[in-house]
A tleap script that builds the chain and sets N, CA, C and O, in Angstrom:
source leaprc.protein.ff14SB
mol = sequence {
  NMET THR LYS ILE ALA PRO VAL SER TYR MET
  ARG ALA HIE LEU PRO GLU MET ILE SER SER
  LEU SER LYS ARG LYS ASN GLY ARG ILE ILE
  ILE THR ARG ASN GLY THR VAL SER ALA VAL
  LEU VAL SER PRO GLU GLU LEU GLU THR LEU
  GLU VAL LEU ALA ASP LYS LYS LEU MET LEU
  SER LEU LEU LYS ALA GLU GLU ASP GLU ARG
  ALA ASN ARG LEU VAL ALA HIE GLU ASP ILE
  PHE CLYS
}
set mol.1.N position { 56.258 19.046 70.840 }
set mol.1.CA position { 55.182 18.926 69.888 }
set mol.1.C position { 55.679 19.354 68.509 }
set mol.1.O position { 56.423 20.326 68.381 }
set mol.2.N position { 55.275 18.646 67.520 }
set mol.2.CA position { 55.691 18.938 66.154 }
set mol.2.C position { 54.638 19.797 65.456 }
set mol.2.O position { 53.444 19.499 65.497 }
set mol.3.N position { 55.100 20.854 64.825 }
set mol.3.CA position { 54.219 21.693 64.016 }
set mol.3.C position { 54.502 21.399 62.544 }
set mol.3.O position { 55.601 20.984 62.177 }
set mol.4.N position { 53.499 21.620 61.722 }
set mol.4.CA position { 53.661 21.486 60.270 }
set mol.4.C position { 53.259 22.817 59.651 }
set mol.4.O position { 52.196 23.359 59.954 }
set mol.5.N position { 54.121 23.339 58.778 }
set mol.5.CA position { 53.845 24.622 58.150 }
set mol.5.C position { 54.358 24.616 56.721 }
set mol.5.O position { 55.430 24.074 56.449 }
set mol.6.N position { 53.606 25.213 55.804 }
set mol.6.CA position { 54.099 25.334 54.433 }
set mol.6.C position { 55.241 26.344 54.350 }
set mol.6.O position { 55.344 27.248 55.179 }
set mol.7.N position { 56.075 26.184 53.364 }
set mol.7.CA position { 57.249 27.043 53.213 }
set mol.7.C position { 56.834 28.511 53.064 }
set mol.7.O position { 57.544 29.397 53.540 }
set mol.8.N position { 55.718 28.778 52.425 }
set mol.8.CA position { 55.268 30.165 52.270 }
set mol.8.C position { 54.942 30.795 53.623 }
set mol.8.O position { 55.233 31.970 53.847 }
set mol.9.N position { 54.343 30.024 54.518 }
set mol.9.CA position { 54.055 30.517 55.867 }
set mol.9.C position { 55.357 30.747 56.625 }
set mol.9.O position { 55.510 31.757 57.312 }
set mol.10.N position { 56.294 29.813 56.500 }
set mol.10.CA position { 57.588 29.954 57.181 }
set mol.10.C position { 58.313 31.207 56.702 }
set mol.10.O position { 58.903 31.936 57.499 }
set mol.11.N position { 58.265 31.445 55.414 }
set mol.11.CA position { 58.934 32.620 54.847 }
set mol.11.C position { 58.370 33.900 55.473 }
set mol.11.O position { 59.117 34.836 55.760 }
set mol.12.N position { 57.056 33.936 55.683 }
set mol.12.CA position { 56.412 35.136 56.218 }
set mol.12.C position { 56.506 35.242 57.739 }
set mol.12.O position { 56.405 36.340 58.286 }
set mol.13.N position { 56.697 34.113 58.429 }
set mol.13.CA position { 56.641 34.111 59.895 }
set mol.13.C position { 57.876 33.490 60.551 }
set mol.13.O position { 57.783 32.988 61.671 }
set mol.14.N position { 59.009 33.514 59.888 }
set mol.14.CA position { 60.201 32.845 60.411 }
set mol.14.C position { 60.605 33.304 61.822 }
set mol.14.O position { 60.863 32.451 62.672 }
set mol.15.N position { 60.672 34.600 62.104 }
set mol.15.CA position { 61.091 35.000 63.459 }
set mol.15.C position { 60.193 34.431 64.565 }
set mol.15.O position { 60.697 33.965 65.587 }
set mol.16.N position { 58.883 34.464 64.371 }
set mol.16.CA position { 57.992 33.938 65.411 }
set mol.16.C position { 58.043 32.420 65.496 }
set mol.16.O position { 57.861 31.860 66.578 }
set mol.17.N position { 58.287 31.743 64.383 }
set mol.17.CA position { 58.404 30.283 64.413 }
set mol.17.C position { 59.688 29.875 65.151 }
set mol.17.O position { 59.685 28.911 65.917 }
set mol.18.N position { 60.766 30.601 64.924 }
set mol.18.CA position { 62.017 30.332 65.655 }
set mol.18.C position { 61.813 30.596 67.137 }
set mol.18.O position { 62.293 29.835 67.977 }
set mol.19.N position { 61.113 31.657 67.459 }
set mol.19.CA position { 60.831 31.978 68.855 }
set mol.19.C position { 60.018 30.868 69.518 }
set mol.19.O position { 60.273 30.513 70.669 }
set mol.20.N position { 59.051 30.325 68.803 }
set mol.20.CA position { 58.237 29.247 69.380 }
set mol.20.C position { 59.075 27.992 69.605 }
set mol.20.O position { 58.836 27.253 70.560 }
set mol.21.N position { 60.054 27.745 68.738 }
set mol.21.CA position { 60.950 26.598 68.932 }
set mol.21.C position { 61.802 26.777 70.178 }
set mol.21.O position { 61.978 25.831 70.947 }
set mol.22.N position { 62.328 27.969 70.387 }
set mol.22.CA position { 63.204 28.185 71.536 }
set mol.22.C position { 62.428 28.113 72.844 }
set mol.22.O position { 63.021 27.834 73.886 }
set mol.23.N position { 61.144 28.353 72.823 }
set mol.23.CA position { 60.326 28.244 74.033 }
set mol.23.C position { 60.027 26.786 74.375 }
set mol.23.O position { 59.900 26.435 75.548 }
set mol.24.N position { 59.916 25.942 73.357 }
set mol.24.CA position { 59.539 24.547 73.590 }
set mol.24.C position { 60.728 23.650 73.881 }
set mol.24.O position { 60.540 22.565 74.430 }
set mol.25.N position { 61.926 24.049 73.542 }
set mol.25.CA position { 63.184 23.336 73.815 }
set mol.25.C position { 63.341 21.999 73.091 }
set mol.25.O position { 64.471 21.620 72.783 }
set mol.26.N position { 62.297 21.290 72.815 }
set mol.26.CA position { 62.467 19.989 72.169 }
set mol.26.C position { 61.546 19.846 70.966 }
set mol.26.O position { 61.139 18.740 70.612 }
set mol.27.N position { 61.227 20.951 70.352 }
set mol.27.CA position { 60.278 20.914 69.254 }
set mol.27.C position { 60.923 20.820 67.899 }
set mol.27.O position { 62.139 20.912 67.734 }
set mol.28.N position { 60.058 20.634 66.951 }
set mol.28.CA position { 60.484 20.636 65.557 }
set mol.28.C position { 59.339 21.149 64.701 }
set mol.28.O position { 58.167 21.008 65.049 }
set mol.29.N position { 59.695 21.735 63.596 }
set mol.29.CA position { 58.701 22.231 62.657 }
set mol.29.C position { 58.967 21.550 61.319 }
set mol.29.O position { 60.056 21.664 60.758 }
set mol.30.N position { 57.986 20.859 60.829 }
set mol.30.CA position { 58.085 20.212 59.524 }
set mol.30.C position { 57.629 21.226 58.486 }
set mol.30.O position { 56.525 21.764 58.570 }
set mol.31.N position { 58.483 21.479 57.516 }
set mol.31.CA position { 58.202 22.468 56.481 }
set mol.31.C position { 57.829 21.728 55.202 }
set mol.31.O position { 58.562 20.865 54.718 }
set mol.32.N position { 56.666 22.094 54.671 }
set mol.32.CA position { 56.176 21.415 53.470 }
set mol.32.C position { 56.219 22.352 52.263 }
set mol.32.O position { 56.143 23.575 52.388 }
set mol.33.N position { 56.342 21.738 51.111 }
set mol.33.CA position { 56.248 22.451 49.837 }
set mol.33.C position { 55.317 21.632 48.952 }
set mol.33.O position { 55.583 20.465 48.664 }
set mol.34.N position { 54.233 22.250 48.529 }
set mol.34.CA position { 53.215 21.569 47.724 }
set mol.34.C position { 52.702 20.305 48.419 }
set mol.34.O position { 52.437 19.294 47.770 }
set mol.35.N position { 52.564 20.376 49.747 }
set mol.35.CA position { 52.027 19.265 50.513 }
set mol.35.C position { 53.005 18.148 50.817 }
set mol.35.O position { 52.627 17.148 51.427 }
set mol.36.N position { 54.259 18.299 50.403 }
set mol.36.CA position { 55.275 17.278 50.632 }
set mol.36.C position { 56.335 17.829 51.588 }
set mol.36.O position { 56.737 18.988 51.480 }
set mol.37.N position { 56.777 16.998 52.511 }
set mol.37.CA position { 57.813 17.427 53.453 }
set mol.37.C position { 59.084 17.758 52.685 }
set mol.37.O position { 59.568 16.952 51.890 }
set mol.38.N position { 59.624 18.960 52.931 }
set mol.38.CA position { 60.854 19.346 52.245 }
set mol.38.C position { 61.985 19.676 53.211 }
set mol.38.O position { 63.152 19.666 52.819 }
set mol.39.N position { 61.655 19.972 54.484 }
set mol.39.CA position { 62.697 20.281 55.466 }
set mol.39.C position { 62.107 20.173 56.869 }
set mol.39.O position { 60.891 20.127 57.060 }
set mol.40.N position { 63.021 20.133 57.845 }
set mol.40.CA position { 62.611 20.128 59.251 }
set mol.40.C position { 63.490 21.124 59.987 }
set mol.40.O position { 64.714 21.102 59.858 }
set mol.41.N position { 62.864 21.989 60.752 }
set mol.41.CA position { 63.562 22.968 61.578 }
set mol.41.C position { 63.481 22.458 63.016 }
set mol.41.O position { 62.393 22.208 63.534 }
set mol.42.N position { 64.649 22.305 63.657 }
set mol.42.CA position { 64.668 21.776 65.026 }
set mol.42.C position { 65.371 22.750 65.961 }
set mol.42.O position { 66.195 23.560 65.538 }
set mol.43.N position { 65.026 22.653 67.242 }
set mol.43.CA position { 65.693 23.479 68.250 }
set mol.43.C position { 67.107 22.951 68.473 }
set mol.43.O position { 67.383 21.795 68.151 }
set mol.44.N position { 68.004 23.764 69.014 }
set mol.44.CA position { 69.366 23.280 69.292 }
set mol.44.C position { 69.374 22.069 70.223 }
set mol.44.O position { 70.183 21.158 70.047 }
set mol.45.N position { 68.481 22.055 71.210 }
set mol.45.CA position { 68.420 20.928 72.140 }
set mol.45.C position { 67.992 19.642 71.432 }
set mol.45.O position { 68.524 18.567 71.706 }
set mol.46.N position { 67.038 19.762 70.531 }
set mol.46.CA position { 66.584 18.601 69.773 }
set mol.46.C position { 67.708 18.087 68.867 }
set mol.46.O position { 67.895 16.877 68.738 }
set mol.47.N position { 68.449 18.993 68.247 }
set mol.47.CA position { 69.571 18.596 67.401 }
set mol.47.C position { 70.631 17.872 68.217 }
set mol.47.O position { 71.171 16.855 67.781 }
set mol.48.N position { 70.929 18.396 69.403 }
set mol.48.CA position { 71.920 17.752 70.268 }
set mol.48.C position { 71.478 16.336 70.635 }
set mol.48.O position { 72.278 15.401 70.607 }
set mol.49.N position { 70.208 16.187 70.977 }
set mol.49.CA position { 69.672 14.856 71.306 }
set mol.49.C position { 69.823 13.909 70.129 }
set mol.49.O position { 70.249 12.768 70.302 }
set mol.50.N position { 69.479 14.371 68.938 }
set mol.50.CA position { 69.590 13.527 67.746 }
set mol.50.C position { 71.041 13.140 67.477 }
set mol.50.O position { 71.316 12.010 67.075 }
set mol.51.N position { 71.967 14.066 67.695 }
set mol.51.CA position { 73.382 13.769 67.472 }
set mol.51.C position { 73.898 12.738 68.474 }
set mol.51.O position { 74.663 11.846 68.109 }
set mol.52.N position { 73.484 12.860 69.729 }
set mol.52.CA position { 73.899 11.886 70.743 }
set mol.52.C position { 73.348 10.514 70.395 }
set mol.52.O position { 74.072 9.520 70.451 }
set mol.53.N position { 72.072 10.453 70.036 }
set mol.53.CA position { 71.456 9.172 69.692 }
set mol.53.C position { 72.103 8.532 68.459 }
set mol.53.O position { 72.131 7.308 68.337 }
set mol.54.N position { 72.617 9.351 67.560 }
set mol.54.CA position { 73.241 8.833 66.341 }
set mol.54.C position { 74.672 8.346 66.570 }
set mol.54.O position { 75.219 7.629 65.733 }
set mol.55.N position { 75.281 8.726 67.692 }
set mol.55.CA position { 76.662 8.347 67.995 }
set mol.55.C position { 76.666 7.017 68.752 }
set mol.55.O position { 76.467 6.984 69.966 }
set mol.56.N position { 76.893 5.934 68.028 }
set mol.56.CA position { 76.810 4.593 68.609 }
set mol.56.C position { 77.802 4.407 69.761 }
set mol.56.O position { 77.456 3.837 70.796 }
set mol.57.N position { 79.019 4.882 69.580 }
set mol.57.CA position { 80.042 4.725 70.619 }
set mol.57.C position { 79.627 5.458 71.902 }
set mol.57.O position { 79.776 4.923 73.000 }
set mol.58.N position { 79.113 6.669 71.760 }
set mol.58.CA position { 78.672 7.437 72.919 }
set mol.58.C position { 77.483 6.764 73.604 }
set mol.58.O position { 77.431 6.697 74.832 }
set mol.59.N position { 76.535 6.268 72.821 }
set mol.59.CA position { 75.367 5.605 73.403 }
set mol.59.C position { 75.773 4.357 74.177 }
set mol.59.O position { 75.250 4.104 75.262 }
set mol.60.N position { 76.696 3.579 73.633 }
set mol.60.CA position { 77.162 2.387 74.347 }
set mol.60.C position { 77.856 2.778 75.654 }
set mol.60.O position { 77.696 2.102 76.670 }
set mol.61.N position { 78.617 3.854 75.627 }
set mol.61.CA position { 79.291 4.340 76.824 }
set mol.61.C position { 78.276 4.780 77.881 }
set mol.61.O position { 78.443 4.486 79.064 }
set mol.62.N position { 77.235 5.478 77.457 }
set mol.62.CA position { 76.198 5.907 78.395 }
set mol.62.C position { 75.451 4.718 78.996 }
set mol.62.O position { 75.148 4.703 80.189 }
set mol.63.N position { 75.157 3.722 78.158 }
set mol.63.CA position { 74.475 2.526 78.661 }
set mol.63.C position { 75.347 1.783 79.668 }
set mol.63.O position { 74.850 1.294 80.683 }
set mol.64.N position { 76.648 1.698 79.386 }
set mol.64.CA position { 77.561 1.037 80.317 }
set mol.64.C position { 77.639 1.808 81.628 }
set mol.64.O position { 77.671 1.204 82.700 }
set mol.65.N position { 77.670 3.128 81.554 }
set mol.65.CA position { 77.718 3.948 82.765 }
set mol.65.C position { 76.466 3.739 83.608 }
set mol.65.O position { 76.549 3.643 84.833 }
set mol.66.N position { 75.314 3.669 82.959 }
set mol.66.CA position { 74.065 3.414 83.700 }
set mol.66.C position { 74.094 2.033 84.341 }
set mol.66.O position { 73.645 1.856 85.473 }
set mol.67.N position { 74.621 1.065 83.615 }
set mol.67.CA position { 74.737 -0.293 84.155 }
set mol.67.C position { 75.673 -0.306 85.367 }
set mol.67.O position { 75.365 -0.939 86.377 }
set mol.68.N position { 76.802 0.383 85.275 }
set mol.68.CA position { 77.747 0.468 86.395 }
set mol.68.C position { 77.091 1.133 87.607 }
set mol.68.O position { 77.311 0.718 88.745 }
set mol.69.N position { 76.303 2.146 87.360 }
set mol.69.CA position { 75.634 2.828 88.467 }
set mol.69.C position { 74.620 1.896 89.138 }
set mol.69.O position { 74.559 1.833 90.366 }
set mol.70.N position { 73.832 1.179 88.348 }
set mol.70.CA position { 72.860 0.238 88.917 }
set mol.70.C position { 73.549 -0.859 89.718 }
set mol.70.O position { 73.025 -1.305 90.739 }
set mol.71.N position { 74.723 -1.298 89.260 }
set mol.71.CA position { 75.464 -2.377 89.936 }
set mol.71.C position { 76.349 -1.831 91.067 }
set mol.71.O position { 77.091 -2.580 91.701 }
set mol.72.N position { 76.260 -0.525 91.307 }
set mol.72.CA position { 77.041 0.123 92.365 }
set mol.72.C position { 78.552 -0.051 92.165 }
set mol.72.O position { 79.298 -0.232 93.127 }
set mol.73.N position { 78.986 0.007 90.910 }
set mol.73.CA position { 80.419 -0.063 90.584 }
set mol.73.C position { 80.943 1.352 90.334 }
set mol.73.O position { 81.419 1.666 89.244 }
set mol.74.N position { 80.849 2.180 91.339 }
set mol.74.CA position { 81.257 3.571 91.209 }
set mol.74.C position { 82.455 3.846 92.106 }
set mol.74.O position { 82.642 3.200 93.137 }
set mol.75.N position { 83.260 4.814 91.693 }
set mol.75.CA position { 84.420 5.232 92.479 }
set mol.75.C position { 84.289 6.731 92.705 }
set mol.75.O position { 84.009 7.482 91.771 }
set mol.76.N position { 84.489 7.162 93.933 }
set mol.76.CA position { 84.368 8.574 94.277 }
set mol.76.C position { 85.461 9.386 93.589 }
set mol.76.O position { 86.587 8.919 93.417 }
set mol.77.N position { 85.116 10.580 93.210 }
set mol.77.CA position { 86.036 11.505 92.551 }
set mol.77.C position { 87.302 11.696 93.403 }
set mol.77.O position { 88.417 11.714 92.882 }
set mol.78.N position { 87.107 11.838 94.710 }
set mol.78.CA position { 88.236 12.073 95.619 }
set mol.78.C position { 89.190 10.866 95.619 }
set mol.78.O position { 90.404 11.038 95.724 }
set mol.79.N position { 88.644 9.652 95.502 }
set mol.79.CA position { 89.489 8.444 95.510 }
set mol.79.C position { 90.351 8.365 94.248 }
set mol.79.O position { 91.467 7.850 94.296 }
set mol.80.N position { 89.863 8.852 93.163 }
set mol.80.CA position { 90.622 8.791 91.898 }
set mol.80.C position { 91.761 9.806 91.911 }
set mol.80.O position { 92.855 9.509 91.431 }
set mol.81.N position { 91.525 10.979 92.442 }
set mol.81.CA position { 92.492 12.069 92.353 }
set mol.81.C position { 93.246 12.303 93.675 }
set mol.81.O position { 93.586 13.442 93.996 }
set mol.82.N position { 93.504 11.251 94.429 }
set mol.82.CA position { 94.280 11.378 95.678 }
set mol.82.C position { 95.734 11.629 95.364 }
set mol.82.O position { 96.548 11.765 96.277 }
savepdb mol mol.pdb
quit
């Protein structure tokens, strides 16, 4: 769930806002200044997800792996390292 908070509130309540992010694992807090979005605070898990989604090569590799799994084109770990 996304929260919206003005920068003045964030300044006064930063520790508890960070704590709420770490409890939600996939949250973000939109920080506003004078009613306009000026920053976004995200949890480490959310940042990791965004980085993976932004990596085109990695995403294509993951999609291919899922396709291989659906088509049953898998090789056992033991067979590779005999």
